[in-house]
C-alpha positions as protocol buffer text, in pm:
chain_id: "A"
residue {
  index: 1
  type: MET
  ca { x: -1052 y: 1421 z: 1412 }
}
residue {
  index: 2
  type: ALA
  ca { x: -816 y: 1292 z: 1676 }
}
residue {
  index: 3
  type: ASP
  ca { x: -444 y: 1342 z: 1640 }
}
residue {
  index: 4
  type: ILE
  ca { x: -340 y: 1137 z: 1334 }
}
residue {
  index: 5
  type: ARG
  ca { x: -6 y: 1034 z: 1489 }
}
residue {
  index: 6
  type: ARG
  ca { x: -185 y: 883 z: 1788 }
}
residue {
  index: 7
  type: LEU
  ca { x: -429 y: 702 z: 1562 }
}
residue {
  index: 8
  type: ILE
  ca { x: -139 y: 559 z: 1362 }
}
residue {
  index: 9
  type: LYS
  ca { x: 37 y: 447 z: 1680 }
}
residue {
  index: 10
  type: ASP
  ca { x: -280 y: 273 z: 1801 }
}
residue {
  index: 11
  type: GLY
  ca { x: -372 y: 122 z: 1462 }
}
residue {
  index: 12
  type: LEU
  ca { x: -35 y: 8 z: 1329 }
}
residue {
  index: 13
  type: SER
  ca { x: 69 y: -354 z: 1380 }
}
residue {
  index: 14
  type: LYS
  ca { x: 396 y: -423 z: 1563 }
}
residue {
  index: 15
  type: ASP
  ca { x: 568 y: -521 z: 1238 }
}
residue {
  index: 16
  type: GLY
  ca { x: 443 y: -204 z: 1066 }
}
residue {
  index: 17
  type: GLN
  ca { x: 268 y: -391 z: 785 }
}
residue {
  index: 18
  type: ILE
  ca { x: -99 y: -350 z: 881 }
}
residue {
  index: 19
  type: LEU
  ca { x: -278 y: -24 z: 954 }
}
residue {
  index: 20
  type: ASN
  ca { x: -634 y: -36 z: 1083 }
}
residue {
  index: 21
  type: LEU
  ca { x: -806 y: 302 z: 1101 }
}
residue {
  index: 22
  type: LYS
  ca { x: -1160 y: 178 z: 1046 }
}
residue {
  index: 23
  type: ALA
  ca { x: -1426 y: 431 z: 1151 }
}
residue {
  index: 24
  type: LYS
  ca { x: -1180 y: 682 z: 1299 }
}
residue {
  index: 25
  type: PHE
  ca { x: -1342 y: 963 z: 1096 }
}
residue {
  index: 26
  type: ILE
  ca { x: -1013 y: 1098 z: 968 }
}
residue {
  index: 27
  type: ARG
  ca { x: -1184 y: 1262 z: 670 }
}
residue {
  index: 28
  type: GLU
  ca { x: -999 y: 1419 z: 377 }
}
residue {
  index: 29
  type: VAL
  ca { x: -754 y: 1608 z: 596 }
}
residue {
  index: 30
  type: GLY
  ca { x: -650 y: 1290 z: 778 }
}
residue {
  index: 31
  type: ALA
  ca { x: -600 y: 1100 z: 453 }
}
residue {
  index: 32
  type: LYS
  ca { x: -376 y: 1380 z: 329 }
}
residue {
  index: 33
  type: GLU
  ca { x: -175 y: 1359 z: 653 }
}
residue {
  index: 34
  type: LEU
  ca { x: -141 y: 980 z: 618 }
}
residue {
  index: 35
  type: ALA
  ca { x: -5 y: 1030 z: 268 }
}
residue {
  index: 36
  type: LYS
  ca { x: 285 y: 1229 z: 415 }
}
residue {
  index: 37
  type: CYS
  ca { x: 378 y: 981 z: 693 }
}
residue {
  index: 38
  type: GLU
  ca { x: 705 y: 816 z: 589 }
}
residue {
  index: 39
  type: GLU
  ca { x: 678 y: 568 z: 877 }
}
residue {
  index: 40
  type: LEU
  ca { x: 394 y: 400 z: 686 }
}
residue {
  index: 41
  type: SER
  ca { x: 618 y: 298 z: 394 }
}
residue {
  index: 42
  type: ASN
  ca { x: 616 y: -69 z: 504 }
}
residue {
  index: 43
  type: VAL
  ca { x: 236 y: -92 z: 527 }
}
residue {
  index: 44
  type: ARG
  ca { x: 103 y: -375 z: 311 }
}
residue {
  index: 45
  type: SER
  ca { x: -261 y: -372 z: 424 }
}
residue {
  index: 46
  type: MET
  ca { x: -469 y: -70 z: 520 }
}
residue {
  index: 47
  type: ASP
  ca { x: -830 y: -43 z: 639 }
}
residue {
  index: 48
  type: LEU
  ca { x: -964 y: 310 z: 599 }
}
residue {
  index: 49
  type: SER
  ca { x: -1330 y: 209 z: 580 }
}
residue {
  index: 50
  type: GLN
  ca { x: -1594 y: 447 z: 718 }
}
residue {
  index: 51
  type: ASN
  ca { x: -1370 y: 754 z: 729 }
}
residue {
  index: 52
  type: ASP
  ca { x: -1540 y: 996 z: 488 }
}
residue {
  index: 53
  type: ILE
  ca { x: -1215 y: 1069 z: 302 }
}
residue {
  index: 54
  type: GLY
  ca { x: -1384 y: 1155 z: -29 }
}
residue {
  index: 55
  type: ASP
  ca { x: -1222 y: 1201 z: -368 }
}
residue {
  index: 56
  type: GLU
  ca { x: -949 y: 1439 z: -252 }
}
residue {
  index: 57
  type: GLY
  ca { x: -844 y: 1209 z: 32 }
}
residue {
  index: 58
  type: VAL
  ca { x: -823 y: 904 z: -191 }
}
residue {
  index: 59
  type: LYS
  ca { x: -633 y: 1107 z: -450 }
}
residue {
  index: 60
  type: ALA
  ca { x: -370 y: 1196 z: -187 }
}
residue {
  index: 61
  type: ILE
  ca { x: -331 y: 827 z: -102 }
}
residue {
  index: 62
  type: ALA
  ca { x: -318 y: 721 z: -468 }
}
residue {
  index: 63
  type: GLU
  ca { x: -42 y: 973 z: -542 }
}
residue {
  index: 64
  type: SER
  ca { x: 167 y: 912 z: -230 }
}
residue {
  index: 65
  type: PRO
  ca { x: 496 y: 723 z: -269 }
}
residue {
  index: 66
  type: VAL
  ca { x: 454 y: 626 z: 98 }
}
residue {
  index: 67
  type: PHE
  ca { x: 204 y: 361 z: -12 }
}
residue {
  index: 68
  type: SER
  ca { x: 408 y: 202 z: -292 }
}
residue {
  index: 69
  type: ASN
  ca { x: 426 y: -127 z: -97 }
}
residue {
  index: 70
  type: LEU
  ca { x: 51 y: -143 z: -33 }
}
residue {
  index: 71
  type: ARG
  ca { x: -110 y: -474 z: -136 }
}
residue {
  index: 72
  type: SER
  ca { x: -460 y: -436 z: 10 }
}
residue {
  index: 73
  type: ILE
  ca { x: -677 y: -136 z: 91 }
}
residue {
  index: 74
  type: ASN
  ca { x: -1032 y: -119 z: 222 }
}
residue {
  index: 75
  type: LEU
  ca { x: -1202 y: 208 z: 128 }
}
residue {
  index: 76
  type: LYS
  ca { x: -1559 y: 104 z: 207 }
}
residue {
  index: 77
  type: SER
  ca { x: -1802 y: 387 z: 293 }
}
residue {
  index: 78
  type: ASN
  ca { x: -1586 y: 688 z: 216 }
}
residue {
  index: 79
  type: ARG
  ca { x: -1796 y: 905 z: -19 }
}
residue {
  index: 80
  type: ILE
  ca { x: -1561 y: 824 z: -307 }
}
residue {
  index: 81
  type: GLY
  ca { x: -1697 y: 907 z: -652 }
}
residue {
  index: 82
  type: ASP
  ca { x: -1576 y: 873 z: -1009 }
}
residue {
  index: 83
  type: GLU
  ca { x: -1302 y: 1133 z: -958 }
}
residue {
  index: 84
  type: GLY
  ca { x: -1154 y: 924 z: -677 }
}
residue {
  index: 85
  type: ALA
  ca { x: -1194 y: 606 z: -882 }
}
residue {
  index: 86
  type: ARG
  ca { x: -1001 y: 768 z: -1169 }
}
residue {
  index: 87
  type: ALA
  ca { x: -726 y: 877 z: -926 }
}
residue {
  index: 88
  type: LEU
  ca { x: -690 y: 516 z: -812 }
}
residue {
  index: 89
  type: ALA
  ca { x: -701 y: 383 z: -1169 }
}
residue {
  index: 90
  type: ASN
  ca { x: -432 y: 629 z: -1281 }
}
residue {
  index: 91
  type: SER
  ca { x: -207 y: 574 z: -982 }
}
residue {
  index: 92
  type: THR
  ca { x: 152 y: 486 z: -1069 }
}
residue {
  index: 93
  type: THR
  ca { x: 221 y: 442 z: -697 }
}
residue {
  index: 94
  type: LEU
  ca { x: -28 y: 166 z: -613 }
}
residue {
  index: 95
  type: ILE
  ca { x: 104 y: -76 z: -875 }
}
residue {
  index: 96
  type: ASN
  ca { x: 151 y: -353 z: -617 }
}
residue {
  index: 97
  type: LEU
  ca { x: -212 y: -337 z: -507 }
}
residue {
  index: 98
  type: ARG
  ca { x: -386 y: -676 z: -520 }
}
residue {
  index: 99
  type: SER
  ca { x: -709 y: -610 z: -330 }
}
residue {
  index: 100
  type: LEU
  ca { x: -926 y: -297 z: -347 }
}
residue {
  index: 101
  type: GLN
  ca { x: -1256 y: -270 z: -160 }
}
residue {
  index: 102
  type: LEU
  ca { x: -1483 y: 18 z: -264 }
}
residue {
  index: 103
  type: VAL
  ca { x: -1830 y: -95 z: -155 }
}
residue {
  index: 104
  type: VAL
  ca { x: -2082 y: 165 z: -34 }
}
residue {
  index: 105
  type: ASN
  ca { x: -1932 y: 460 z: -224 }
}
residue {
  index: 106
  type: ASP
  ca { x: -2064 y: 686 z: -501 }
}
residue {
  index: 107
  type: ILE
  ca { x: -1884 y: 528 z: -795 }
}
residue {
  index: 108
  type: SER
  ca { x: -2083 y: 496 z: -1119 }
}
residue {
  index: 109
  type: GLU
  ca { x: -2029 y: 248 z: -1401 }
}
residue {
  index: 110
  type: GLU
  ca { x: -1786 y: 498 z: -1554 }
}
residue {
  index: 111
  type: GLY
  ca { x: -1565 y: 491 z: -1244 }
}
residue {
  index: 112
  type: GLU
  ca { x: -1591 y: 113 z: -1224 }
}
residue {
  index: 113
  type: ARG
  ca { x: -1480 y: 84 z: -1587 }
}
residue {
  index: 114
  type: ALA
  ca { x: -1182 y: 313 z: -1524 }
}
residue {
  index: 115
  type: LEU
  ca { x: -1067 y: 84 z: -1243 }
}
residue {
  index: 116
  type: MET
  ca { x: -1132 y: -241 z: -1429 }
}
residue {
  index: 117
  type: ASN
  ca { x: -942 y: -114 z: -1734 }
}
residue {
  index: 118
  type: SER
  ca { x: -653 y: 47 z: -1544 }
}
residue {
  index: 119
  type: VAL
  ca { x: -315 y: -7 z: -1706 }
}
residue {
  index: 120
  type: HIS
  ca { x: -146 y: 61 z: -1371 }
}
residue {
  index: 121
  type: LEU
  ca { x: -340 y: -167 z: -1135 }
}
residue {
  index: 122
  type: VAL
  ca { x: -243 y: -482 z: -1323 }
}
residue {
  index: 123
  type: ASN
  ca { x: -180 y: -687 z: -1007 }
}
residue {
  index: 124
  type: LEU
  ca { x: -537 y: -650 z: -878 }
}
residue {
  index: 125
  type: THR
  ca { x: -701 y: -983 z: -814 }
}
residue {
  index: 126
  type: THR
  ca { x: -989 y: -850 z: -600 }
}
residue {
  index: 127
  type: LEU
  ca { x: -1190 y: -541 z: -688 }
}
residue {
  index: 128
  type: ARG
  ca { x: -1522 y: -497 z: -508 }
}
residue {
  index: 129
  type: PHE
  ca { x: -1782 y: -228 z: -568 }
}
residue {
  index: 130
  type: ARG
  ca { x: -2089 y: -399 z: -424 }
}
residue {
  index: 131
  type: VAL
  ca { x: -2169 y: -587 z: -106 }
}
């Protein structure tokens, strides 16, 4: 994985509201580092597709107060399973999330149900599991 700070610098929009790290292969460790980056607190839209962050990486994001302003996140192709889906569903941080993309992951019907029935993600208008 390349230096996460450099990736953020290259992928963050000038206004600090959009972060595009698609296919940067940050993996779980990179997702955990992102979750600690206070300079991302204004990010509204984040593309982390194709990064292999797994359940532990998505859990770090779901629990991070840094992402409390996040409205849209693309987590396509990240090896996220039911554990990661439950972490998202139980997140008290991502309550402003409106769009969640989870296509091409390892989420079963159980994980899908947890997300669809989440009492925290009440602002979601788009939730995608399949292409």
